[in-house]
C-alpha angles and dihedrals in degrees: 000000000000129000097265094053092051090049092053090047090051091053090048088049092051092050091048090051091051092049091049092049091050091050091048091051091048093049094046093053096045103039104040118051117225114264114271112247117232106244096201128080131022120330119226117249098027116158133216090261087065089055088059089052090049091050091050090048091050091049091050089050092051091048091049090051091051091051091047091052091049091051090048091051092050091047092052091048090051092049092048090053090050091051093049091048091050091047090053090050090050091051091049092048092049090052090050090048091051089050091052092047090053090049090051092052091049091049089049088054090052099254127121108236121235110263097016097104091049091050092048091049090052092052093044090227096129123090116181121205113218094215104057105012088233120155114231118193 
């Protein structure tokens, strides 16, 4: 082998190496996905301007938390008012039920309870027959 042949072979070798390197680069980018960056924690290379952004973000978060607590407090007050109103309604209905039970026991004993005729007149449920004076409900 003389010098010229070895030089041509060296050039061919260099071009083959470059082709192989290009193929390796192409294969490495297409076959293996890039590593997934961890989205938590501090990022390298952050500047002081980012600290201002972080402070603003924290302040917005605190403000949002304050507003959430205020809404929660109002919601609980509203629900407590509903509960007290319903409890008052339950007490009133129980008293009315007790009154009607007493009226039933008086009617069973043959007496006309106090307030029953007035209630019946209000409701218009009483028809009196002129002949016998009998109450028909």
